[in-house]
N, C-alpha and C positions, 0 to 999 in steps of 0.2 A: 351293299355298296359302301356303307360306313366302315365296315371291317376292312375292306380293300383300301379305303382311303387312309385309315390308321396305319396299315401295313406300309403303304407308299410313303407316308410321312416319316415313319421310322427308317425306311430304306434311304430316304433323303437326309437322314440325321436331324430331322426336325422333331426330336423327342419331346421337347417341351410343348409343342403344338399338338402332338399326338396324344399326350397325356391329358391336356386340357380338353381336347375334343372328346376323349373317352369319359372324362368327368362330366361334360355337358350331356352326353348320352345317358349316363347313369343317374343324372339328377334332372330329369325333364321338367319337374315342377319349378326348378330354380331358373332355368334358362329359356324354356320354350316361349315365354311371353316377351322376350327381348327382341329388339330389332336385329336384322341380319348384320348390320354394320357393327352393332355392339358385340355380338357373338364373335365376329371376326376379330374385333379389337382385343377381346379377351384371349383369343388364341395367339395373336401376335405378341401380346404382353407376356404370356406364359412362356413363349419361346425365347423372348429377350431375357427374361429372368433366369431361365434354365441355362442359357449360354453364359450369362454373367456368373452364375454359380459354378459352372464347369471351369471357367477361366480362373476364378478365385482358387479353386482346388488345385488347378495346374500350377499356379504361381506359388502357392504354399508348398507344394511338393518339390518344386524346382529350387526353392530357397534353401532347403535342407537345414532348417533351424535346429539348433542343439536342443532346445526346449520347446514344448508345446505351450506357449505363453499367450495370455489374452489380456487385453487392456482392463477388462472388468475385474480381473483377479489380482491386479497389482495391490500390494499391501502398503497402505499409507499410515498405518498405526505404528509400525516398527520405527523406533527413533533413529533414522539414518539420514535425515536431512532432505528427504524427497518431498517436494512441494506438489500438492495435488493440482494447484492452479497451473503450475509450469507443465506438468504432464498433460493436463487437459488441453493446453495450447499445442503441445507437440503432437498429440494424437489427432489433431486436425490435419496434419501433414502439410501445412503451408511451407515449412522448411524444405520439404522435398520438392515442391513446385518451384522453389527459388534456388534449388541446387545448393542448399546449405548443409553443413555437417553437424554432427552431434558427438561430443566427447564426454564419455562417462568414466569417471574415476572413482576409486574407493577400495577399501580392503577386501581381501578374499571373503566371499560369502555374503557380501552386502547387496547382492541381487542385480549386479550389472548386466549379466547375461540375460536374465529374465526380462528386465526392462527393455533391453535392445531387441530381443525376440518379439516382445509384445508390440513394440513400435513397428518392427518388420512385418508382423502378422497384420497389423492395421493397414499398413501400406499395401499389402497384397489384397486385402479386402476392398481397397479402393482402386485396384487394377494396376498397381505398380509392380515391377519386377524387382526381386530382392535376392541377394546371395549372402550366405553366412559362412565365414571361415575362421578357424583359429589361425593366428598369424603363422605359426610353424607349418601348418598344412598348406597354407597359401603359398609360402615361400618354396616348399617342396614341390608343389604343382608347377610353379614357374620354372624351377630348376629342371624338372622332368620335361617340360615343354621345349626347353632348349635342346635337350638330348634327342627328342623325337621330331624336331623341326616344326613345332607348332607354337613357338613362342609368340609371334606376332598375332596369330589367331587367338591365342589365350588372352593376351592383353586386350584385344579388341572385344572379346566376349565380356571380360571384366569391366571394361569401360562402358559397355551398354547397360549393365545392371543399374537400374535407377537408384537402388540403395545397396551399398556394399557394407556389410557388418564384419569388422575385423576384431576378433577377441584375443585377449592375452597379449596385448601390445607391451613390449618392454620387459618380458620375462627373461630373455636371453640377449646377450650382445649380438649385434648384427655384423655379418661379414660384408666386405666391400661389395661383392656382387649382389648381395641381398639389398643393400642400401640403394644400389643402382636400379634394381628391379622395382622397389617401392617408389623411387623417384619417377620412373616411367609410368607407373600405375597412377600415382597422384596427379601427375601432369596431364594424363589422358582424361581424368575425371574432373579436373578442376573447372568449375564454372558450368558444368553440364550434368553432373550427377552428384548424389549425396553419399557421404561415408559416415558410418557410425563406428567410432573407435572406442574400445574398452581397455582399461588398464588399471592395474593396482598402483602404478606410479602416478603421482600428481603431475600435471602438465608441465610444471616448471623443471621437471627432471627428464622430460622426453628428449630434449636436445642432446643431453649427455648420453642417453641410452642409444641414440642412433650412431654416434661415434665420430663421424666426419663432420666438421663444422660447416663446410660449404654445402654439402648435401643435406645436412640436418636443417639448415636455414631454408633451403629450397622446399623440402618436404613439409616442414611445419608451417611455412608461409602459405602454402596451398591448402593445408589442413585446418589451420586455426583461425585465420583472419575472418572467416564468415561462419564461425561455429557456435552452437549453443553448448553450454557446459553444465553437466550434472555432477556435482561433487558429493558422493555418498560417504557416510562415516558410520561409526558404531560397531558393535559386536556382530560377529557372523550370524546371519539368520539361520544357517544350517545348524549351528550349535544350539541356539535358543529354541529351535523347533524339533530338536532330536527327541525321538520317542523313548530313548533310553535314559534311565535315571543314573545318578552318579554311581550307585551301587551295582548297576547292571553292566557298566563298562568293564570290559576285560582288560587285564594288565595293570 
């Protein structure tokens, strides 16, 4: 009968409960002395934990992070101006609950993407939806959605992401249609969701990089007024961590 019960639990997709029941059967000395209510509670707790784990895995997969980055692996020893106390506060994700933004600037190789992905991973572990895009890919997707008639649907999907990570902001000049697309996106997300923006350009150059003064004012007003700012500096971490010595480099 117990085997049949375990099979039924798996058929009902109660795999956490099925595994917990099997564990109780295999460890009678641990569980047989417990009250019925306690054993049922262990089964329910196991199912809840299993569902939470599956949700976290699903959110992480859907985010499509560029890097597998984890908060515990962030390097605070490299001299790039990253304060551990600031990161500890951000990793609590209170900024996300308040629909605030994060702006991360710094030279190439300073670890902007890793930090953003680590923040995104932490958000997923807390049950929040995250999407990662390089700006060029995001703009290409919005352009394609106009061609296939899914523009509004795509904007709605982007607006629903609780955290949107946009990498490589400001690498190339924006076209008029791209500025309008970003304006639509920032307006939809303003006050209801958080955006993490990454750029090699300092924030005081973002206005010029957008191109149109009126639209730039509108975009940056929605992006910057409630934002936390991380300003990284220093030599590229990729260079300092290279496994090749000077004599081993070709050319």
